[in-house]
Structure formats: C-alpha cells, structure tokens
C-alpha positions as CSV (number, residue, x, y, z in Angstrom):
1,X,25.0,77.1,254.2
2,X,25.8,75.3,250.9
3,X,22.4,74.7,250.2
4,X,21.3,78.5,250.7
5,X,23.9,79.5,248.4
6,X,22.5,77.1,245.9
7,X,19.0,78.6,246.2
8,X,20.6,82.2,245.7
9,X,22.4,81.4,242.6
10,X,19.0,79.6,241.1
11,X,17.1,82.8,242.1
12,X,20.0,85.3,240.6
13,X,20.1,83.2,237.3
14,X,16.4,83.0,236.9
15,X,16.2,87.0,237.3
16,X,19.0,87.3,235.0
17,X,17.3,84.8,232.2
18,X,14.1,86.7,232.5
19,X,15.5,90.0,232.6
20,X,17.5,88.9,229.2
21,X,14.6,87.6,227.6
22,X,12.9,90.9,228.4
23,X,15.6,93.1,226.7
24,X,15.2,90.5,223.7
25,X,11.7,91.0,223.4
26,X,12.0,94.8,223.2
27,X,14.9,94.6,220.4
28,X,12.1,92.6,218.4
29,X,9.5,95.0,219.0
30,X,11.4,97.6,217.2
31,X,10.1,96.0,214.1
32,X,6.6,96.0,213.8
33,X,5.2,92.1,213.4
34,X,4.8,90.8,209.9
35,X,7.0,93.5,208.7
36,X,9.5,92.9,205.8
37,X,12.7,95.2,205.7
38,X,14.6,96.9,202.7
39,X,18.2,96.7,204.1
40,X,22.1,97.3,203.1
41,X,23.0,93.7,202.3
42,X,26.3,94.5,204.3
43,X,26.6,96.8,207.4
44,X,30.2,98.0,206.1
45,X,31.9,98.5,202.8
46,X,35.2,100.3,201.5
47,X,35.8,102.0,198.1
48,X,39.5,102.5,197.1
49,X,40.2,104.9,194.3
50,X,43.2,106.9,192.8
51,X,43.2,110.5,193.5
52,X,43.3,111.4,190.3
53,X,40.5,113.9,189.3
54,X,38.3,111.1,188.1
55,X,34.8,110.9,189.5
56,X,34.0,107.0,190.3
57,X,30.6,105.4,190.7
58,X,30.3,103.1,194.1
59,X,27.7,100.2,194.0
60,X,25.9,99.3,197.0
61,X,24.0,95.9,197.5
62,X,20.3,96.5,198.7
63,X,17.9,93.8,199.6
64,X,14.3,92.9,201.1
65,X,14.2,90.5,203.6
66,X,11.7,89.5,206.5
67,X,8.9,86.6,207.1
68,X,6.6,87.3,204.2
69,X,8.8,88.8,201.1
70,X,7.2,85.9,199.1
71,X,4.1,87.5,199.6
72,X,4.9,91.3,198.4
73,X,3.6,92.7,195.4
74,X,4.6,95.4,193.3
75,X,7.9,97.3,193.1
76,X,9.3,99.0,196.1
77,X,10.9,102.8,195.7
78,X,13.2,103.2,198.6
79,X,14.8,106.8,199.6
80,X,18.3,107.3,200.4
81,X,20.4,109.7,202.5
82,X,23.1,109.8,204.3
83,X,23.7,110.6,208.1
84,X,24.8,114.0,208.9
85,X,26.2,113.4,212.4
86,X,28.1,110.1,211.8
87,X,29.4,111.3,208.4
88,X,32.9,112.5,208.2
89,X,33.3,112.5,204.6
90,X,32.0,116.0,203.1
91,X,29.2,116.0,200.3
92,X,30.3,117.7,197.3
93,X,34.1,117.2,198.2
94,X,34.4,113.4,198.8
95,X,31.1,111.9,197.5
96,X,27.9,113.1,195.6
97,X,24.4,111.5,196.1
98,X,22.9,111.8,192.2
99,X,20.4,109.4,192.9
100,X,17.9,110.1,196.1
101,X,16.1,107.0,195.5
102,X,16.4,103.1,194.2
103,X,14.0,100.9,192.7
104,X,13.4,97.3,194.3
105,X,11.6,95.5,191.4
106,X,9.9,92.3,192.2
107,X,11.2,90.7,189.0
108,X,14.4,91.0,190.2
109,X,13.4,89.5,193.7
110,X,13.8,92.9,195.0
111,X,17.4,92.8,194.9
112,X,19.3,96.1,193.8
113,X,22.7,98.3,193.4
114,X,22.3,101.7,194.8
115,X,25.1,104.1,193.4
116,X,26.4,107.3,194.3
117,X,29.6,109.1,193.2
118,X,32.9,109.2,194.8
119,X,35.0,112.2,194.0
120,X,38.5,112.3,193.8
121,X,39.2,115.9,192.0
122,X,41.2,118.4,194.4
123,X,41.8,115.7,197.0
124,X,45.8,115.9,197.9
125,X,47.0,112.2,199.0
126,X,48.2,110.8,201.6
127,X,44.7,111.7,203.7
128,X,45.5,111.3,207.3
129,X,42.0,109.5,207.7
130,X,40.0,108.0,205.3
131,X,36.4,109.7,205.0
132,X,33.5,107.8,206.2
133,X,30.1,107.9,204.8
134,X,27.0,106.4,206.4
135,X,24.2,105.7,204.0
136,X,20.7,105.4,205.4
137,X,17.1,104.9,204.2
138,X,14.5,107.3,204.9
139,X,11.5,105.5,203.7
140,X,10.2,102.6,201.5
141,X,7.1,102.8,199.2
142,X,5.2,101.1,196.7
143,X,4.1,97.8,198.7
144,X,2.5,96.7,201.7
145,X,4.0,95.2,204.8
146,X,7.3,96.8,203.8
147,X,9.3,99.4,205.7
148,X,12.7,101.1,205.5
149,X,15.3,99.7,208.0
150,X,17.0,102.2,210.3
151,X,20.7,100.7,210.1
152,X,23.0,102.8,207.9
153,X,26.2,101.3,206.0
154,X,29.4,102.6,207.0
155,X,31.4,103.0,203.4
156,X,35.1,103.9,203.8
157,X,36.4,106.4,201.1
158,X,40.5,105.3,200.5
159,X,41.8,107.7,198.4
160,X,45.4,106.2,196.8
161,X,48.0,108.3,195.3
162,X,48.8,107.7,191.3
163,X,51.0,104.3,191.2
164,X,52.2,103.0,188.1
165,X,55.1,100.6,189.5
166,X,54.4,97.8,186.5
167,X,57.3,97.2,184.4
168,X,60.6,95.5,183.8
169,X,63.5,95.8,186.5
170,X,66.9,94.6,186.9
171,X,67.2,93.4,190.5
172,X,70.1,93.2,192.8
173,X,69.1,90.6,195.8
174,X,71.0,89.6,199.1
175,X,70.0,86.6,201.0
176,X,70.6,86.8,204.8
177,X,73.2,89.6,204.1
178,X,75.4,87.2,202.6
179,X,74.6,85.5,199.2
180,X,74.0,88.1,196.1
181,X,71.9,87.5,193.4
182,X,71.2,89.5,190.1
183,X,68.2,89.0,187.9
184,X,65.5,90.6,185.8
185,X,62.0,90.7,187.1
186,X,58.7,91.6,185.6
187,X,56.2,93.4,188.0
188,X,52.5,93.1,187.1
189,X,49.8,95.5,188.3
190,X,47.2,93.3,189.9
191,X,44.8,96.2,191.3
192,X,44.8,99.7,192.5
193,X,48.4,100.1,194.1
194,X,48.7,96.4,194.1
195,X,51.3,94.8,192.3
196,X,53.1,91.0,191.8
197,X,56.7,90.3,191.0
198,X,57.7,87.4,188.9
199,X,60.4,86.2,191.1
200,X,60.3,85.5,194.9
201,X,63.4,84.1,197.1
202,X,66.3,82.7,195.5
203,X,64.3,80.4,193.1
204,X,65.2,82.1,189.9
205,X,62.8,81.2,187.4
206,X,59.8,79.9,189.5
207,X,59.3,76.6,191.8
208,X,57.3,75.3,188.9
209,X,54.0,75.5,191.1
210,X,51.6,77.9,192.2
211,X,52.0,81.7,191.4
212,X,55.4,82.7,190.5
213,X,56.6,86.0,192.6
214,X,55.3,87.8,195.6
215,X,52.5,90.2,196.2
216,X,53.1,93.7,197.3
217,X,51.2,97.2,197.7
218,X,52.3,100.7,197.1
219,X,50.3,103.2,199.2
220,X,51.7,107.1,198.6
221,X,55.2,105.8,197.9
222,X,55.2,103.2,200.9
223,X,55.7,99.6,200.2
224,X,54.3,96.8,202.2
225,X,54.8,92.8,201.6
226,X,51.5,91.6,203.2
227,X,51.7,87.9,204.8
228,X,50.9,85.4,202.1
229,X,52.0,81.7,201.3
230,X,55.0,81.0,199.4
231,X,54.1,81.1,195.6
232,X,50.3,80.7,197.1
233,X,51.2,77.3,197.1
234,X,53.5,76.2,199.9
235,X,52.7,76.6,204.0
236,X,55.9,78.8,204.2
237,X,55.3,82.3,204.5
238,X,56.4,85.5,202.8
239,X,56.2,88.8,204.5
240,X,57.6,92.5,204.6
241,X,60.3,93.7,207.1
242,X,58.8,97.0,207.7
243,X,57.9,99.5,205.2
244,X,59.8,99.5,201.8
245,X,60.3,102.6,199.4
246,X,60.0,104.0,196.1
247,X,62.4,106.8,195.0
248,X,60.2,109.2,193.3
249,X,63.0,110.6,190.8
250,X,64.7,107.2,189.8
251,X,61.9,104.9,190.4
252,X,63.9,102.8,192.3
253,X,62.1,100.1,194.6
254,X,63.4,99.0,197.9
255,X,62.0,95.9,199.5
256,X,63.1,93.8,202.5
257,X,61.0,90.3,202.8
258,X,61.4,87.2,205.0
259,X,60.6,83.7,204.0
260,X,59.8,81.3,206.7
261,X,61.4,77.9,207.0
262,X,61.3,74.8,209.4
263,X,65.4,75.1,209.6
264,X,65.5,78.8,210.1
265,X,63.7,81.9,208.3
266,X,65.6,83.8,205.6
267,X,65.7,87.4,204.7
268,X,65.9,88.8,201.4
269,X,67.0,92.4,200.9
270,X,66.0,93.6,197.2
271,X,66.7,96.7,194.8
272,X,64.7,96.9,192.0
273,X,66.0,99.2,189.1
274,X,63.6,100.2,186.3
275,X,65.2,99.3,182.8
C-alpha cells in the first residue's frame, strides 16, 4: 500500500511539474522572441503635493530592456496614455497629460523621464481616497525589435493640506505623568508635511550623537510620529501614542510619544506653543 502511495505521489508531482512548465511557457510566449520592451522602471509610484492651486510636474522613469538592447539602433518614440478603466483620477481635475509621447534616445542608453502635470487647483483636502492614475504605453516606433510593454504603472496622487508648522516654540513636556520639563524647541520643515524637532525626551540640548529631535508628520491637522530610532542613532524606538493635533486658531501642537527602554518604556506628553 505504501509503495502504491509513493507511485501515485510521483505521478501527481510529475503532472503538476509539466502543467507549471506549460503555464510558464504560455507567459513567455506573450513577448515575441528577440523583442526588446519599453517599460516603466517601477510598477508603482506616488506623488505628494500641497493642494495650494499650483500645478506640479511629476516625472516617471522609462527604460528599454530585453535580450538585445545593445543591438538596437536609432531613437525610440513611445506613445503614452492611461487606462481609463483602472484610473480613478479625473483628467483635467487631478492630472493632465501634456505630452502624448516620450523619446528614448540611443545617446542616453534608452533611459527617459516621462512628465505629466498634477493639478491641485480646486482640490479640497483632505480627500477620502487618493486618486490613482494608471499610465500605459500604446506603441513604440523608430527601431527594430522593440515593442511597448502592456504593463501599466500605478501612480497615487496624494493631496496634502497646506502645512507650515516650522518655527520657534515654547514647550511644556510631562514625562510618565509626573515630571514636568519646560524648554525652547525649534521645529524645521524637512518635506511636504514632514518636520523635525530639535529636542526629544528629557535630554534637553541633545545626546551628543546622531540627529537631535524626532520626526513627525502633519496631514491636514493630524499629527503622527512614525516609529524611528532615537536620534537616528540608538536602537531605542520613538513612536507616537495615537494622533496628535494642531489648533487651527492658536497654532498649538499637542503630541504624545513613547521612547522604549530595556528597563521600561517612558511616555512623553508635549504641548508646543508658538513663540
């Protein structure tokens, strides 16, 4: 009986192996032999801009890949469009394709940047969901043995609220609900809705190593402290205890965060008042 089971298992695995090979062969056949593909370098990308009425240029990397790219001669013109079925972004409202094509030049090793426009005028933030744009290629001409890939790139269009929290603050901080500290902090802006304080924990003046302070983000008045290493140096973690807030009228920022320690984590409740 055991021998019969072993024979059955071998036959089953054999059928599965050949079926899998057949499926792989079918996938390979989708690309004609010897053809080179114009592709988007990534399958996904995101663009984050403040919804302030400005039009922003977004660049998408395009390249040529395949078995004989070194033998391709001449520049390649690639027509670009978008998948209307998959795309949730609205043309003319969220984006605009000013360029119907891109030229991949032989002199630049067939590397290129496709540019489209992200529109923010009329966008009221925060949005329930970020619009999605699926860019596609429709054709590639100008060189032999080159075709356009049928795979799109999904681009997430993130609209941020105007955020200008950088500046000097007077801070009242309570550690573990008992000990109170007061000090001055200078918050700098490091990106769209992203900031860095000059102080972290109760080591006022810094720890002498790493990058002073901690990073937090502001998304339409909601403050978050992403998990990060203490001053980007120690293995201790710094992370937020739920969303913080920004008072629209006074500009006061309230943040609660934790720093991990082997002897026990410590919680810091902070109120930042603009000077």
